[in-house]
N, C-alpha and C positions, 0 to 999 in steps of 0.2 A: 401464178405467175410469173410470166418472160416480159422482159424488158427489153429492148430492138435488138440492142448486144447479146444478149444472149437468144432472145430467136431464134438469129441472125448463127451463131452457131449451130444449137439445137442442129434447125435448117440442115450442115451440113452432117450431120451424124443418117436423119431419122427421114431427111425430108418427105413429109409428110401434107407440106404443099401452106405452110405456114404463112400469111409474109407476112418480108420481110422490114416492109417497109417500117412496119407500124408502131406506131411508140408503145404499143407495149400486148398482151396477150396475155386470158384469163384461159386457165383449161381449169374444167369443172367437172365434174364426175358425181355420180346419181349414184344407187344402189341399195334394189329392195323391186317387194313383188311391176313386174313388167305397169298394174293399176298407177301403186306410187312414185316410179319413173318416166311416168310419164305425168303426172299429176304433182310432178318438180321440176320435170323439163320445161314444165308449162308452166308454172310462173316464174322459174330464172330469167325463161325466155323476159317473160314482159319486161323483169326487172330489164333486165338487160340495153334491150327497147328502148322502157320508157327513162336511161342512164345515158342513150347516147351511143350505145355497141353498132359499132358501121358492120362489118361480120358475124352475123351467127351459123352459126355450123349443126346440125349433131348428129353424129353419128349413129348406121341403124343394125351394127353389126360389133364383136368380140374387133374380128380383124378392123372394124373399121379406125377400132379407138388405138391412140395412140398417145395417155397418156401417160403409161409404162414407160414405153423407152422415151419421150419427152427423158423422162428425166435421170430418166437410165442417160441416157445422152450428153445430160445435163452435168449430171457429174462428174463424168468421159471427161468433157472441156475440160469443168469447172480445174481437173483435177491432172489433168495429164497424164492419165496413165497407170499415176498412181497404186495405191492399191486398196484404197479406201472404198467403204459399205456403207453405200445409210441408212438406217435408219427409217424397218419400216412402217412408223408411222407418222411417214411423207405425206403425203396429198394433194 
């Protein structure tokens, strides 16, 4: 989840087209067989819509997915170039 300030900072590095005016951005990632992923995305989309999400985008390829690059940019932004190495358990 990115609040507005984090989204603005990350967008400066990633240029992913994040809505930097949004109060918050929730990035979700799904893993599994194509069928499992499709089912999970459908359930998650329904849940987000019922909770008032104003914009939902689903990547259709690895190239469109930017969650890893977003995490990397966020850590670079927060650490201002220090040699900090984030834990691989962060999702």
